[in-house]
C-alpha positions in Angstrom: 22.9 -21.0 0.4 24.6 -18.8 3.0 27.3 -16.2 3.2 29.1 -14.0 5.7 28.4 -10.2 5.9 30.9 -7.4 6.5 29.9 -3.8 7.1 32.9 -1.5 7.0 32.8 2.1 8.2 29.2 2.5 7.1 27.7 6.0 7.5 24.5 7.4 6.2 23.4 11.0 6.2 20.0 12.5 5.2 20.8 16.2 4.8 22.0 17.3 8.3 20.7 14.2 10.0 23.2 11.5 10.7 21.3 8.2 10.5 24.3 5.9 10.8 27.7 6.8 12.2 30.7 4.7 11.2 29.2 1.2 11.7 31.7 -1.7 11.7 30.1 -5.2 12.0 30.8 -8.7 10.8 28.2 -11.6 10.7 29.3 -15.2 10.1 27.7 -17.4 7.5 24.6 -19.1 8.9 24.2 -16.7 11.8 20.9 -15.4 13.0 21.7 -11.7 13.9 19.1 -9.3 15.3 19.4 -5.5 14.9 17.7 -4.1 18.1 17.0 -0.6 19.2 14.4 2.1 19.7 12.6 3.8 16.8 14.9 6.0 14.9 18.1 4.4 16.0 19.1 3.4 12.4 18.4 -0.3 12.4 16.1 -0.3 9.4 18.4 2.1 7.5 21.2 -0.4 8.0 19.0 -3.2 6.7 18.1 -1.2 3.6 21.7 -0.6 2.9 22.4 -4.3 3.2 19.6 -5.0 0.7 20.8 -2.3 -1.7 17.7 -0.1 -1.3 19.9 2.7 0.0 23.5 3.5 -0.9 25.6 4.5 2.1 27.1 8.0 2.3 30.4 6.2 3.0 31.6 2.7 3.7 31.6 -0.7 2.2 29.2 -3.7 2.3 30.6 -7.1 1.5 28.5 -10.3 1.2 30.4 -13.5 0.8 33.5 -11.4 0.3 32.0 -9.6 -2.7 31.8 -5.8 -2.6 28.2 -4.8 -3.1 28.9 -1.2 -4.3 26.7 -0.5 -7.3 24.9 -3.9 -7.1 21.2 -3.4 -7.5 18.8 -5.1 -5.0 17.6 -7.7 -7.7 21.2 -8.7 -8.3 22.3 -9.1 -4.7 22.3 -12.5 -3.0 19.7 -11.2 -0.5 16.0 -11.3 -0.2 14.0 -8.9 2.1 10.9 -9.9 4.0 8.8 -6.9 5.3 6.2 -6.6 8.0 3.6 -6.2 5.2 3.8 -9.7 3.6 2.5 -8.3 0.2 1.1 -11.7 -0.9 -0.8 -11.6 -4.2 -4.5 -12.1 -3.3 -5.5 -13.6 -6.6 -2.7 -16.2 -6.6 -2.6 -19.6 -4.8 0.0 -20.1 -2.1 1.9 -22.3 -4.6 2.0 -19.4 -7.1 2.9 -16.8 -4.5 5.8 -18.9 -3.3 7.0 -19.6 -6.8 6.7 -16.0 -8.0 10.4 -15.1 -7.6 11.3 -18.3 -9.3 9.0 -17.4 -12.2 10.8 -14.0 -12.5 14.1 -15.9 -12.7 12.8 -17.9 -15.7 12.2 -21.3 -14.0 9.7 -23.5 -15.7 6.3 -24.2 -14.2 6.8 -27.8 -13.2 10.2 -27.1 -11.5 9.0 -24.0 -9.7 5.8 -25.7 -8.5 7.9 -28.5 -7.1 10.2 -26.0 -5.4 7.3 -24.0 -4.1 5.6 -27.1 -2.6 8.9 -28.0 -0.9 9.1 -24.6 0.6 5.5 -24.8 1.8 6.3 -28.2 3.3 9.2 -26.5 5.2 6.7 -24.1 6.8 4.1 -26.8 7.4 1.6 -25.6 4.6 2.1 -28.1 1.7 -1.5 -29.3 2.2 -2.8 -25.7 1.6 -0.8 -25.0 -1.6 -3.9 -24.5 -3.7 -5.5 -22.0 -1.3 -5.6 -18.2 -1.6 -4.0 -15.9 1.1 -7.4 -14.7 2.4 -8.2 -18.2 3.5 -5.2 -18.2 6.0 -4.6 -16.9 9.4 -2.0 -14.1 10.1 0.6 -16.6 11.2 0.0 -18.8 8.2 0.4 -15.8 5.8 3.6 -15.0 7.6 4.9 -18.5 6.9 4.0 -18.2 3.2 5.9 -15.0 3.0 8.9 -16.7 4.6 8.6 -19.6 2.2 8.5 -17.2 -0.8 11.6 -15.4 0.5 13.6 -18.6 0.9 12.4 -20.2 -2.4 15.0 -18.1 -4.4 17.8 -19.5 -2.2 19.3 -16.2 -0.9 22.6 -16.2 0.8 21.2 -13.6 3.3 17.6 -13.1 4.3 16.8 -9.7 5.6 13.7 -9.4 7.9 12.2 -6.0 8.7 10.0 -6.5 11.8 8.1 -9.4 10.2 6.3 -10.4 13.4 5.2 -6.9 14.4 1.6 -7.3 13.2 1.0 -10.5 15.2 -0.6 -10.8 18.6 1.6 -11.7 21.5 0.8 -15.5 21.7 1.2 -16.0 17.9 4.3 -13.8 17.8 6.0 -16.1 20.4 5.0 -19.2 18.5 6.3 -17.7 15.3 9.6 -16.8 17.0 10.2 -20.4 17.8 9.2 -21.5 14.3 11.4 -18.8 12.6 14.4 -19.9 14.7 13.8 -23.6 13.8 13.5 -22.9 10.1 16.6 -20.8 10.1 18.5 -23.7 11.8 17.2 -26.1 9.2 18.0 -24.1 6.0 21.3 -22.5 7.4 20.8 -19.2 5.6 22.2 -16.1 7.2 19.3 -14.1 8.8 19.5 -10.4 9.7 16.4 -9.5 11.6 15.2 -6.0 12.7 13.0 -5.6 15.8 12.5 -3.2 18.7 11.2 -6.1 20.9 13.9 -7.1 23.4 12.2 -10.4 24.3 12.0 -11.3 20.6 15.6 -10.5 20.1 16.7 -12.7 22.9 14.4 -15.6 21.8 15.7 -15.9 18.3 19.2 -14.4 18.0 22.6 -16.0 17.9 24.0 -12.5 18.4 22.3 -9.1 19.0 23.4 -5.7 17.7 22.1 -3.0 20.1 21.8 0.3 18.3 21.3 3.9 19.5 21.3 7.1 17.6 23.0 5.6 14.6 25.8 3.8 16.6 26.4 0.3 17.8 26.2 0.3 21.6 26.7 -3.4 22.1 27.2 -6.6 20.1 27.1 -10.1 21.4 25.2 -13.3 22.4 21.8 -12.6 24.1 23.2 -13.9 27.5 26.1 -11.5 27.2 24.0 -8.5 26.2 21.6 -9.0 29.1 23.9 -10.2 31.9 27.0 -8.2 31.0 25.9 -5.1 29.1 28.8 -2.9 28.0 27.0 0.4 28.4 24.4 2.0 30.6 22.1 2.5 27.5 22.2 -1.3 26.8 21.5 -2.1 30.4 18.4 0.1 30.5 17.1 -0.8 27.1 17.4 -4.6 27.7 15.3 -4.4 30.9 15.3 -2.8 34.4 18.6 -2.1 36.1 19.3 -0.9 39.6 22.2 1.5 39.8 24.3 0.9 43.0 25.6 3.6 45.3 29.2 4.5 44.5 30.5 3.5 48.0 29.4 -0.1 47.4 31.5 -0.3 44.2 33.9 2.7 43.9 33.5 3.8 40.3 36.0 5.3 37.9 34.9 8.3 36.0 32.3 7.3 33.4 31.6 4.0 35.1 28.5 2.9 37.0 27.6 -0.4 38.6 24.2 -2.0 38.3 22.2 -5.1 39.1 19.2 -6.7 37.5 16.0 -6.9 39.6 16.2 -10.8 39.6 19.6 -10.4 41.2 18.3 -8.3 44.1 17.0 -10.3 47.0 17.2 -11.3 50.7 20.7 -12.9 50.2 23.6 -12.3 47.9 27.2 -11.2 47.5 26.9 -7.4 48.1 25.0 -5.9 51.0 22.7 -3.1 49.9 21.5 -2.3 53.5 18.1 -2.3 55.0 15.1 -1.3 52.8 11.3 -1.1 53.2 8.9 -2.9 50.9 6.6 -0.2 49.5 4.6 -2.1 46.9 4.4 -5.4 45.0 2.8 -6.9 41.9 2.3 -10.6 41.1 3.7 -11.8 37.8 3.0 -15.5 38.1 6.5 -16.8 38.7 7.7 -13.9 40.8 6.7 -10.8 42.7 7.9 -7.5 41.4 8.8 -5.5 44.5 9.6 -1.8 45.0 11.9 -1.2 48.0 12.8 2.1 49.6 16.2 2.2 51.2 16.3 3.5 54.8 19.2 5.6 53.5 17.4 8.6 52.1 20.2 9.3 49.7 20.1 5.9 48.1 18.2 5.0 45.0 15.0 2.9 45.3 15.4 -0.8 44.3 13.3 -3.0 42.1 13.5 -6.7 43.0 11.9 -9.8 41.4 11.5 -12.1 44.4 10.6 -15.8 44.3 7.1 -16.6 45.5 8.3 -17.8 48.9 10.5 -14.8 49.7 7.9 -12.0 49.8 8.2 -9.9 53.0 5.0 -8.3 54.5 4.1 -4.9 53.1 5.8 -2.2 55.0 8.5 -4.6 56.4 12.1 -3.5 56.5 14.5 -6.2 55.5 18.2 -6.4 54.5 18.7 -6.4 50.8 21.6 -8.0 48.8 22.8 -8.0 45.2 24.5 -10.6 43.1 26.0 -10.5 39.6 26.9 -6.8 39.7 28.1 -5.4 36.3 30.2 -2.4 35.4 28.6 -0.1 32.9 30.2 2.4 30.6 28.3 5.7 30.4 29.0 5.9 26.7 30.3 3.5 24.0 
């Protein structure tokens, strides 16, 4: 089961606080969309509106072309998976996964078969009779995912489901989550504040800031061609270039990512002195001070063989310069 999603002119106010400001978004059926932004930007609020846990102050939510106005969460073609997996400790994994099917009136034999199929999907069929406390954090996360998918939602809503996992396990689960979504074809809408996680799993990323959409596009587009200065800064480091290198229109700046600053390139930045370095395994993170006192310092990620001596003055260049709107 899968469906497209349309958010039309969605606004949400809590008293005088404007949590969402005129959001217009459309997600295709079967897409993996990530809502990304800092704490308080409105991404979870938007997810709760999709799930029916909040009614927007204004605007329309459509899922599969159907207006969701007045449709309660239990009657929507959505399931929500939260960071707290909320597994029942006294139930087996089979019964946890089949719980939603039980609430829908499915008989024991049919729901057990469906639950075991879902556990097989997440690689845990052989543990169907175990209790949640016998599992690792990553395995409990898989059980929660299997339970959410067992009821065949058209849209699965995920509110920072990987936030409680350690870094290595989180990266492993990102790969598994993406593979499972590809296999089942369900539309996924996933909330996170982790930029690397968003780029690892998303077909498209919605970058949010102060209740507005700053940017919306494929991960490569968001990172390499950010539309706004906020997006560029939020998605990683950005070096702003002097105006005389790229004459700017009002409200426009030009920037370049650290990996696109180096000892050769398309745009000459002028001579700069290497102040400090840090080793990051595949590159050196370098801080350069321009010999032009009025210029901004540069951060560069240099390949291992390109590192100048500390204190050396070298010519710097930039490639893949992007134009950045100061505001959306």
